[in-house]
C-alpha positions in Angstrom: -11.9 14.9 21.4 -13.7 12.3 23.5 -14.5 9.0 21.8 -17.8 8.7 23.7 -19.1 11.8 21.9 -19.0 9.9 18.6 -21.1 7.0 19.9 -24.5 8.6 19.0 -22.9 9.9 15.8 -22.1 6.4 14.7 -25.8 5.3 15.4 -27.0 8.3 13.2 -24.5 7.3 10.5 -25.7 3.7 10.5 -29.2 5.0 9.8 -28.0 7.4 7.1 -25.9 4.8 5.4 -28.7 2.2 5.4 -30.9 4.8 3.7 -28.5 5.7 0.9 -29.6 5.2 -2.6 -28.1 2.5 -4.9 -25.3 3.6 -7.2 -24.7 1.0 -9.8 -21.2 -0.4 -10.4 -19.6 -1.7 -13.6 -19.9 -5.3 -14.9 -16.9 -6.6 -12.9 -17.7 -6.2 -9.3 -14.2 -5.6 -8.0 -12.2 -2.6 -6.6 -8.6 -2.9 -5.6 -7.7 -0.3 -3.0 -4.1 0.5 -1.9 -4.0 2.9 1.0 -2.4 3.7 4.3 -3.1 1.3 7.2 -5.3 2.5 10.1 -7.1 4.9 7.6 -10.2 3.3 5.9 -13.0 2.2 8.1 -14.2 -1.3 7.5 -17.8 0.0 7.8 -17.1 2.2 4.8 -15.9 -0.7 2.7 -18.8 -2.9 3.8 -21.3 -0.1 3.1 -19.9 0.4 -0.4 -20.0 -3.3 -1.2 -23.5 -3.7 0.2 -24.8 -0.8 -1.9 -23.0 -1.5 -5.2 -22.1 -5.2 -5.0 -18.5 -4.3 -5.7 -16.0 -6.2 -3.6 -13.2 -4.2 -2.2 -9.7 -5.7 -1.9 -7.7 -3.5 0.6 -3.9 -3.6 0.6 -2.0 -1.3 2.9 1.3 0.7 3.0 3.0 2.7 5.8 4.6 5.6 3.8 4.4 7.5 0.6 7.8 6.1 -0.3 6.5 2.6 -0.1 3.6 3.6 -2.4 5.9 5.2 -4.8 8.3 2.3 -4.9 5.5 -0.1 -5.7 4.0 2.0 -8.5 7.4 2.9 -10.0 8.3 -0.7 -10.1 5.3 -1.3 -12.4 2.8 -2.7 -9.9 -0.6 -2.9 -11.7 -4.0 -3.9 -10.6 -4.8 -1.1 -8.1 -7.9 1.1 -8.8 -7.7 3.7 -6.0 -4.7 4.9 -4.1 -4.3 7.5 -1.3 -1.2 9.6 -2.0 -0.1 12.7 -0.1 0.4 16.1 -1.7 4.0 15.8 -2.8 3.5 12.3 -3.9 0.7 13.4 -6.2 3.3 15.8 -7.8 5.8 13.0 -8.3 3.2 10.5 -9.7 1.8 13.2 -12.1 5.3 14.0 -13.4 5.9 10.4 -14.0 2.6 9.8 -15.8 1.4 7.3 -13.2 -2.0 8.8 -12.5 -5.2 8.6 -14.5 -7.1 11.9 -15.0 -10.2 12.1 -12.8 -13.5 12.8 -14.4 -15.1 15.2 -11.9 -18.4 14.9 -13.8 -18.6 11.4 -12.4 -18.0 12.6 -8.9 -21.0 14.9 -8.1 -20.1 14.8 -4.4 -17.0 16.7 -5.1 -19.2 19.7 -4.4 -19.1 18.8 -0.7 -15.4 19.6 -0.4 -14.5 22.9 1.2 -13.8 25.5 -1.4 -10.5 26.4 0.1 -9.3 22.8 -0.3 -10.2 22.6 -3.9 -7.7 23.4 -6.7 -4.6 22.7 -4.5 -1.1 23.8 -5.3 0.0 20.3 -5.9 -2.9 19.5 -8.3 -4.4 22.5 -10.0 -8.0 21.9 -10.9 -8.0 18.6 -9.1 -7.1 17.0 -12.4 -5.6 13.9 -10.7 -6.8 13.8 -7.1 -9.6 14.8 -4.7 -9.2 15.4 -1.0 -9.6 12.5 1.5 -8.2 13.9 4.8 -5.7 16.5 5.9 -3.8 17.3 9.0 -0.5 17.8 10.7 2.5 15.9 12.0 3.6 17.4 15.3 4.7 16.7 18.8 2.6 14.6 21.2 3.6 14.7 24.9 2.4 12.6 27.8 2.2 15.4 30.4 2.0 12.9 33.2 5.5 11.7 32.4 7.0 14.9 31.1 6.3 17.6 33.7 8.6 20.4 32.4 7.5 22.6 29.5 8.4 21.4 26.1 8.1 24.1 23.4 10.7 23.2 20.8 11.7 20.1 18.8 15.2 20.8 20.1 14.0 19.8 23.5 13.6 16.2 22.6 17.4 15.8 22.1 17.8 16.1 26.0 19.5 13.0 27.5 16.5 12.7 29.9 14.5 11.3 27.0 16.7 8.3 26.3 14.6 5.5 24.8 11.5 7.7 25.5 10.6 8.8 21.9 8.5 7.4 19.1 8.9 8.8 15.6 7.0 8.3 12.5 8.6 5.8 10.2 8.6 8.5 7.5 11.8 10.1 6.2 10.1 13.3 5.0 8.5 13.9 8.4 11.5 13.0 10.5 14.3 14.5 8.4 12.1 17.6 7.8 11.7 18.0 11.6 15.5 17.7 12.0 16.2 20.3 9.3 13.8 22.7 11.1 15.8 22.4 14.4 18.8 23.5 12.4 17.0 26.5 11.1 16.7 25.1 7.5 13.8 24.6 5.1 12.1 21.3 5.9 12.2 20.6 2.2 15.9 21.4 1.7 17.8 20.0 -1.3 21.2 21.4 -0.2 23.7 18.5 0.3 25.6 20.4 3.0 22.4 21.0 5.0 21.3 17.5 4.6 24.6 16.1 5.8 24.3 18.4 8.8 20.8 17.0 9.4 22.2 13.5 9.1 24.6 14.2 12.0 21.9 15.8 14.0 19.6 12.9 13.5 22.3 10.5 14.6 22.6 12.4 17.8 18.9 11.8 18.5 19.0 8.0 17.9 19.8 7.1 21.6 16.5 8.8 22.6 14.4 6.9 19.9 12.7 3.8 21.2 10.8 3.0 18.0 9.7 4.2 14.6 6.0 3.6 13.9 3.8 5.2 11.2 0.9 2.8 11.6 0.0 3.4 15.2 2.5 5.6 17.1 -0.2 6.2 19.7 0.1 2.6 20.9 3.5 3.2 22.5 2.3 6.5 24.1 -0.8 5.0 25.6 1.1 1.9 26.9 3.6 4.2 28.7 6.5 2.8 26.6 7.5 6.3 25.5 6.8 9.8 26.8 6.6 11.8 23.6 6.9 11.7 19.9 6.4 12.9 16.4 2.9 11.6 15.4 0.0 12.2 13.0 -2.7 14.5 14.3 -5.4 11.7 14.1 -3.2 9.4 16.2 -2.9 12.2 18.8 -6.6 12.7 18.8 -7.3 9.1 19.5 -4.6 9.0 22.2 -6.1 12.1 23.8 -9.6 10.5 23.8 -8.1 7.6 25.8 -5.8 9.7 28.0 -6.4 13.4 28.3 -2.8 13.8 29.6 -1.6 13.5 26.0 -1.0 17.0 24.7 -0.4 17.9 21.0 1.7 21.0 20.1 3.2 22.5 17.0 6.7 23.4 18.3 8.4 26.8 17.8 10.4 25.5 14.9 7.3 24.4 13.1 5.3 21.3 12.1 4.2 19.8 8.8 0.8 20.2 7.2 -0.2 17.5 4.8 -3.1 16.7 2.4 -4.0 13.1 1.6 -6.0 12.4 -1.6 -7.9 9.8 -3.5 -6.4 9.1 -6.9 -6.6 6.5 -9.7 -3.4 4.9 -11.0 -2.8 5.0 -14.7 -2.9 1.1 -14.8 -6.3 0.9 -13.0 -8.3 -2.0 -14.4 -11.7 -0.8 -13.0 -11.8 3.0 -13.6 -15.6 3.2 -13.5 -15.6 1.5 -10.1 -12.9 3.8 -8.9 -15.0 6.9 -9.7 -18.0 5.3 -7.9 -15.9 4.6 -4.9 -14.5 8.1 -4.7 -17.9 9.6 -5.0 -19.2 7.4 -2.3 -16.4 8.4 0.1 -17.3 12.1 -0.5 -20.8 11.7 0.8 -21.2 13.7 4.0 -22.4 10.8 6.1 -19.6 8.5 4.8 -17.0 11.2 5.3 -18.1 11.5 8.9 -17.8 7.8 9.4 -14.1 8.2 8.6 -13.7 11.1 11.1 -15.5 9.1 13.8 -13.0 6.3 13.5 -9.8 8.1 12.3 -10.1 11.7 13.6 -7.9 13.6 11.2 -9.0 16.9 9.8 -12.0 16.6 7.5 -12.0 18.5 4.1 -15.7 17.8 3.6 -17.6 21.0 4.4 -21.0 19.2 4.0 -19.8 16.5 6.4 -18.9 19.0 9.1 -22.2 20.8 8.7 -24.0 17.5 9.1 -21.9 16.8 12.3 -22.9 20.2 13.6 -26.6 19.4 13.0 -26.6 15.8 14.2 -24.2 16.0 17.2 -23.4 19.5 18.3 -21.2 18.2 21.2 -19.0 16.1 18.8 -18.8 19.1 16.5 -17.6 21.4 19.3 -15.1 18.7 20.4 -13.8 18.5 16.8 -13.5 22.3 16.3 -12.0 22.9 19.8 -9.1 20.4 19.7 -5.7 21.4 18.2 -5.2 18.0 16.5 -8.4 18.1 14.4 -8.7 21.9 14.0 -5.3 23.6 14.1 -5.4 27.0 15.9 -4.8 30.1 13.9 -1.5 30.8 15.7 -0.2 27.5 14.3 -0.6 28.7 10.7 2.7 30.6 10.3 4.5 27.5 11.6 2.8 24.9 9.5 4.9 23.9 6.4 3.9 21.6 3.6 6.0 18.6 2.5 7.2 19.3 -1.0 8.7 17.3 -3.8 12.5 17.5 -3.5 13.1 16.2 -7.0 16.5 14.7 -7.6 17.5 15.2 -4.0 15.1 12.3 -3.1 18.1 10.0 -3.7 20.1 11.8 -1.0 17.2 11.9 1.4 16.7 8.1 0.9 20.4 7.4 1.5 20.6 9.5 4.7 17.4 7.9 6.1 18.7 4.4 5.5 22.2 5.0 6.8 21.1 6.5 10.1 18.3 4.0 10.7 20.6 1.0 10.1 23.5 2.6 12.0 26.0 2.9 9.2 
């Protein structure tokens, strides 16, 4: 996906956004947003404020675990959060999410039918789709000239200090479990202990952990390959076409990020307004233009096809934004591991700090 193909799209979007009608906010013109970093375009926030008069305060986190810890500790004041699939399950079980009133989100109709009513939130009672994607292997083919087809390949001594991994225990330990032939969502203590030892063997090859912008080290030549989000791979590829993105033989993760409202939200009406705004086709495309993950908004993709066929073809033709059919059997969701979360947390901490 080439960045230049989105330039005309952004011009079109600017015109579309300026023409949007005026949704009215509540009396208190505030919305407190808690979301992933490198994930919400400033133009989206500015457009929402310009149209509604609602000022958006945007705080960021780098992992679902960080989000969970904050909400479980009793943090209040946030109106909209962006949890991933398994995190929606956990927050729902713990009574930490407000039910969403879909009658106040008419643009929910724009979401692709196959992405409605997901396994982690039947009926979209507590969440609506924001973006989806994969976490797989990015490779700088100018630096790595031999074929890499498996996660197991990255344990080779030739990659000492040449790997970036997401700073995300569910993605990294899930990947390690798959190299051992286990379920990436294992709760078996023996399997997790084996994964711990396997992870420790990989540590000499890891230069850094980075969930916010793993593409940076790839593009700077600091690392040769890594476990990255699909949107990060797409941006890296747009700047350096030598960056390949593959779902290795052992598999890769598929994830779904969602807009949700915490139980303690002080501005529920504004939260519904914001979610509905995000689901407009032109606004959804604004997200894809800046952060090219996979877009769940069918109306947005149809708009892209109409307004910028070249950008649409680029989106549909690249593995990072539109996973090929032959990836599907190897794409595995990240699931809630229940009480085993404590064991996952301990292993992650022990290996990262070298205990």
